[in-house]
BAZA-319295 format. One line per field, with one value per residue: x, y, z of N, C-alpha, C, O in turn; residue in three letters. Coordinates in steps of 0.001 Angstrom, whole numbers, always signed. Atoms other than C-alpha are relative to their C-alpha. Example, Ala and Ser with C-alpha at 12.3 -4.5 7.8 and 13.67 -1.06 7.14 Angstrom:
n.X = c(+890,-820)
n.Y = c(-1190,-1190)
n.Z = c(+0,-60)
ca.X = c(+12300,+13670)
ca.Y = c(-4500,-1060)
ca.Z = c(+7800,+7140)
c.X = c(+900,-770)
c.Y = c(+1200,+1090)
c.Z = c(+0,+730)
o.X = c(+1936,-261)
o.Y = c(+1181,+2198)
o.Z = c(+665,+899)
res = c(ALA,SER)
This chain:
n.X = c(+313,-70,+1807,+25,+852,+1659,+96,+59,+696,+633,-69,+477,+2081,+911,+315,+591,+1535,+640,-354,+399,+914,-432,+693,+1254,+1567,+447,+571,+1228,+612,+492,-951,-377,-1429,+40,+631,-716,-844,+1207,+57,-1296,-59,+719,-289,-1643,-240,-624,+450,+1499,-121,+851,+1588,+154,+1145,-236,-872,+1257,+458,-1115,-171,+854,+1035,-917,-257,+1423,-386,-584,-795,-610,-482,+1235,+1094,-491,-199,+1212,+145,-854,+1344,+988,-395,-713,+289,+387,-1250,+386,+824,-819,-1545,+711,+569,-610,-220,+1044,+364,+1019,+1181,-315,-579,+767,-584,+1276,+359,-1278,-470,+1410,-254,-1765,+617,+1278,-1614,-317,+1900,+215,-1245,-1191,-1464,-261,+1113,-557,-574)
n.Y = c(-300,+1493,+740,-782,-1497,+94,+716,-1003,-1005,+838,-171,-1151,-352,+1552,-590,-1717,+998,+454,-1247,-992,+696,-606,-1386,-1002,+777,-1042,-1177,+704,-826,-868,-620,-1555,+421,+552,-227,-1051,+719,+1042,-1607,-475,+649,-631,-1162,+257,+991,+1273,+1159,+175,-765,-2023,-273,-1026,-35,+634,-1141,-1120,+589,+1222,-1005,-40,+963,+152,-921,-292,+152,-876,-490,-779,+95,+45,-1591,-988,+7,-413,-2103,-724,+189,-1160,-1793,+442,+263,-575,+511,+767,+285,-665,+443,+1379,-1094,+69,+1240,+1037,+1064,+549,-454,-667,-1834,-1162,-1439,-1496,-50,-132,-545,-944,+681,-1160,-1066,-620,+572,-1910,-578,-234,-8,+1268,-757,+591,-12,-1648,+915)
n.Z = c(-1117,-350,-812,-1488,+209,-299,-1723,-474,-210,-621,-1192,-436,+522,-1032,-1333,+321,+605,-1126,-1022,+705,-653,-1071,-111,-59,-974,-1286,+325,-309,-1416,-543,-236,+448,+97,+1139,+819,+919,+715,+1224,+170,-96,+160,+890,+215,+500,+1214,-276,-502,+199,+1100,-967,+62,-958,-520,-1059,-1276,-896,-612,-1312,-587,-845,-1750,-1403,-904,-693,-1919,-697,+1131,+240,+1626,+1596,-163,+771,+1541,+774,-529,+1659,+732,-39,+312,+1335,+1528,+1018,+705,+302,+1305,+671,+877,+992,+1431,+907,-56,-88,-747,-23,+553,+1300,+187,+703,-150,-850,-1517,-1574,-420,-1295,-901,-866,-466,-1583,-1201,-384,-340,-1910,-816,+157,+503,+273,+1034,+1023,+1191)
ca.X = c(+254071,+255441,+253747,+254876,+253309,+249834,+249485,+249820,+247370,+245047,+245623,+244703,+241141,+240273,+241071,+239374,+236082,+235961,+237012,+233693,+231425,+232084,+231587,+228130,+226960,+228148,+226868,+223394,+223160,+223329,+227229,+227854,+232140,+231114,+228610,+231338,+234295,+231356,+231125,+234563,+235001,+231958,+233273,+237159,+236354,+237726,+237060,+233926,+233294,+232776,+229091,+228399,+225287,+225768,+228674,+225874,+223693,+226057,+227323,+224566,+222717,+225975,+225952,+222220,+223997,+226109,+228705,+230919,+233336,+229846,+228091,+231193,+231725,+228107,+227980,+231343,+228708,+226685,+228583,+230462,+227850,+227232,+230854,+230825,+228033,+229936,+233076,+230394,+228721,+231813,+234142,+231073,+231015,+228061,+225992,+227105,+229393,+227213,+229109,+226530,+225548,+229176,+228963,+225473,+226871,+230771,+228295,+225228,+228772,+230644,+226837,+227255,+231046,+232841,+236279,+236253,+233642,+235379,+236761)
ca.Y = c(+255715,+252311,+249482,+251048,+253998,+252873,+249947,+253531,+255471,+252196,+251953,+255917,+255811,+252786,+254091,+257829,+255406,+253478,+256876,+258551,+255542,+255914,+259516,+259468,+256297,+259139,+261835,+259900,+259706,+262648,+263558,+267537,+266442,+264118,+265663,+269132,+266249,+264560,+268208,+268866,+265687,+266650,+269847,+268902,+265746,+263606,+260201,+260652,+262839,+266953,+267033,+270801,+270090,+266909,+269708,+272333,+270148,+268017,+271796,+273102,+270088,+270179,+273847,+273331,+271322,+273587,+273718,+276263,+275509,+274975,+277780,+279801,+277618,+278231,+281893,+282118,+279537,+282288,+285205,+283884,+282563,+284897,+284755,+281362,+281251,+283452,+281548,+278078,+280385,+281167,+278233,+276173,+274133,+272293,+274176,+275647,+278500,+281347,+284896,+287541,+285242,+285176,+288318,+289407,+287346,+289246,+292036,+291476,+289542,+293557,+295215,+293783,+294102,+290657,+291284,+288924,+289468,+293057,+290710)
ca.Z = c(+155910,+157819,+159695,+162828,+161901,+161006,+163649,+165605,+163815,+164536,+167478,+167955,+165531,+167560,+170931,+169518,+168929,+172144,+173896,+171837,+173325,+176459,+176355,+175143,+177472,+180193,+178590,+178401,+181933,+182402,+183065,+182654,+182187,+179693,+177407,+177164,+176380,+173503,+172601,+171970,+170556,+167844,+167396,+165957,+164414,+167070,+166975,+164996,+162036,+162825,+163624,+164799,+165333,+167742,+169813,+170050,+170732,+173986,+174471,+175664,+177675,+180042,+180270,+181357,+184555,+184992,+183331,+182956,+180032,+177676,+179134,+177484,+174270,+173637,+174552,+171817,+169754,+170207,+169492,+166453,+164373,+162144,+161012,+160829,+158781,+156527,+155688,+154907,+152204,+151348,+151393,+150551,+153589,+154363,+151720,+147725,+147332,+147148,+147625,+148067,+151643,+152762,+152362,+154326,+156505,+157164,+157187,+159854,+162144,+161693,+162506,+165982,+166064,+165609,+165135,+162619,+160624,+159708,+156521)
c.X = c(+1155,-1099,-59,-1376,-1796,-715,-668,-844,-1670,-429,-400,-1795,-414,-340,-866,-1423,-366,-112,-2235,-1654,+5,-572,-1308,-774,+84,-727,-1783,-959,+51,+1768,-59,+1639,-322,-1325,+946,+1152,-294,-87,+835,+477,-1244,+580,+1915,+300,+999,-194,-1070,+757,-536,-1461,+629,-1282,-621,+762,-958,-477,+287,+523,-732,-1183,+1338,+353,-1676,+9,+97,+1224,+754,+912,-1100,-440,+1108,+725,-1304,-529,+1540,-423,-102,+335,+257,-530,-446,+795,+247,-1008,+436,+1060,-1122,-547,+1856,+915,-798,+261,-1175,-1614,+880,+858,-814,+523,-206,-471,+497,-101,-771,+72,+910,-1436,-386,+1623,+1167,-1368,+254,+1755,+482,+872,+631,-341,+731,+1409,+370)
c.Y = c(-1809,-936,+484,+716,-264,-1632,+1332,+831,-707,+215,+1381,-157,-861,+659,+1198,-1012,-50,+1446,+437,-1108,-324,+911,+171,-1262,+1239,+1023,+99,-322,+1452,+904,+1560,-498,-551,+308,+1185,-396,-755,+907,+658,-1394,-53,+626,-159,-1415,-1143,-1411,-267,+1015,+1740,+442,+1458,+234,-1356,+1159,+687,-708,-922,+1676,+551,-917,-34,+1254,+320,-657,+494,+103,+512,+546,-174,+1067,+1157,-908,+754,+567,+569,-656,+1072,+1846,+13,-418,+534,-253,-1342,-541,+366,-575,-1499,+467,+215,-970,-1500,-1075,-186,+903,+737,+334,+715,+1755,+866,-306,+238,+1300,+1145,-21,+582,+784,+135,-891,+1391,+345,-556,-638,-1500,-11,-1019,-461,+1306,-484,+1046)
c.Z = c(+685,+558,+1200,-4,+490,+609,+642,-361,+82,+878,+306,-1097,+1038,+1450,-346,-107,+1332,+1242,-302,+237,+1386,+33,-144,+666,+1303,-606,+136,+1534,+684,+372,-692,-793,-1759,-1321,-331,-888,-1782,-776,-1424,-978,-1959,-521,-883,-276,+444,+779,-668,-1364,+711,-569,+746,+359,+843,+678,+334,+859,+1955,+892,+718,+955,+995,+534,+635,+955,+265,-450,-866,-1227,-972,+190,-839,-1389,-895,+58,-1967,-1352,-631,-1463,-1314,-1065,-1244,-1401,-371,-1380,-1157,-424,+21,-1152,-670,-449,-497,+849,+575,-1151,-1786,+736,-367,+831,+853,+1305,+488,+147,+724,+936,+805,+730,+1394,+1385,-185,+604,+1402,+242,+667,-536,-1423,-605,-951,-899,-1458)
o.X = c(+1563,-2327,-1110,-2508,-2547,-1932,-1886,-1102,-2678,-1462,-1037,-2943,-1328,-1423,-1629,-1998,-1143,-807,-2865,-2776,-807,-1782,-1886,-1999,-880,-1711,-2453,-2106,-448,+1723,-397,+1492,-57,-1601,+1009,+1479,+467,-79,+511,+1327,-777,+986,+2400,+1426,+1687,-287,-1656,+1908,-1294,-1887,+1629,-1680,-1835,-55,-1374,-128,-529,+406,-441,-1982,+1018,+964,-2094,-922,-660,+1448,+838,+818,-777,-629,+572,+1584,-1341,-1733,+1552,-197,+377,-38,-313,-15,-946,+516,+429,-875,+236,+1533,-349,-261,+2259,+578,-359,+461,-1644,-2829,+1916,+972,-1169,-43,+170,-801,+283,+330,-505,-474,+804,-1931,+17,+1842,+1694,-1787,+53,+2152,+653,+802,+1842,-23,+785,+2578,+821)
o.Y = c(-2622,-873,+636,+592,-37,-1794,+1485,+1690,-2,+842,+1201,+94,-648,+1002,+1298,-396,+727,+1583,+426,-740,-1248,+881,+1089,-1390,+1597,+1249,+1012,-98,+1795,+2120,+1736,-697,-44,-640,+1352,+205,-1160,+465,+1224,-905,-457,+136,+888,-1887,-1924,-1707,-1309,+1263,+2222,+991,+1561,+1250,-1365,+1833,+649,-764,-1321,+1833,+493,-640,-539,+1397,+1353,-539,+895,+1253,+143,+1583,+32,+1898,+2106,-346,+1438,+428,+1251,-59,+1502,+2662,+793,-417,-115,-650,-1330,-1224,-482,-92,-2255,-191,-280,-1300,-2649,-2166,+859,+902,+1294,+144,+636,+2280,+1268,+639,+759,+1646,+2273,+744,+896,+614,+802,-492,+1511,-512,+186,-1548,-1781,+98,-1036,-1561,+1519,-152,+537)
o.Z = c(-144,+613,+1823,+465,+1439,+516,+554,+483,+120,+1113,+1343,-732,+1834,+1923,+616,-1005,+1888,+2248,+756,-112,+1402,+259,+439,+678,+1979,+99,+619,+1923,+1756,+559,-1863,-1999,-2849,-2057,-1549,-1912,-2660,-1925,-2468,-1722,-3024,-1575,-1313,-432,-212,+1970,-375,-1724,+1554,-1585,+1456,+928,+1049,+1306,+1492,+2038,+2786,+2107,+1912,+1849,+2072,+1593,+1159,+1750,+1150,-826,-2037,-1884,-2142,-699,-1412,-2069,-1918,-161,-2992,-2405,-1680,-2305,-2077,-2183,-2163,-2532,-1588,-2396,-2027,-1453,-567,-2152,-1723,-1586,-458,+313,+1028,-954,-1423,+1947,-1543,+1790,+1954,+2021,+1582,+1246,+1138,+1731,+1991,+1844,+2348,+2529,+921,+1383,+2363,+970,+1853,-1760,-1644,-1055,-2162,-705,-2483)
res = c(MET,THR,PHE,VAL,SER,ILE,ALA,GLU,TYR,LEU,THR,GLU,GLU,LEU,TRP,CYS,LYS,GLU,CYS,ILE,ASN,SER,LEU,GLU,LYS,LEU,ALA,LYS,ASN,GLY,ASP,LYS,LYS,ALA,MET,PHE,ASN,LEU,ALA,LYS,CYS,TYR,HIS,GLY,GLY,ASN,GLY,THR,GLU,ASN,ASN,PHE,GLU,GLU,ALA,PHE,TYR,TRP,TYR,GLN,LYS,SER,ALA,GLU,ASN,GLY,TYR,THR,TYR,ALA,MET,PHE,ASN,LEU,ALA,TYR,SER,TYR,SER,ASN,GLY,GLU,GLY,ASN,LEU,ALA,LYS,CYS,TYR,LYS,ASN,GLY,LYS,GLY,THR,GLU,LYS,ASN,PHE,GLU,LYS,ALA,PHE,TYR,TRP,TYR,GLN,LYS,SER,ALA,GLU,ASN,SER,TYR,THR,TYR,GLY,ASN,VAL)
């Protein structure tokens, strides 16, 4: 990595952290779009660590304030939660690997017609 590349990376990281701070201030003051964008940052780990609980919290707050994109993302989170939980157990993400629990949640997901659960 060149010096310029490192500088660009650090600039982007600092910019992202500043964006997170701004979004948090706006979200806490009731800005539903800021709530949604903050949720996306936590969900994708943009400018911050992945934090699905924070993402879910801000999606929910934004949805409660009438932001339709947040409503969609929140509904999607609920609809594929069983499949995602199965992946967490399968890969040991956020928990210890447990193939029996992974199988159980994949099965529950498939029973509820979530296509990605049909593994």
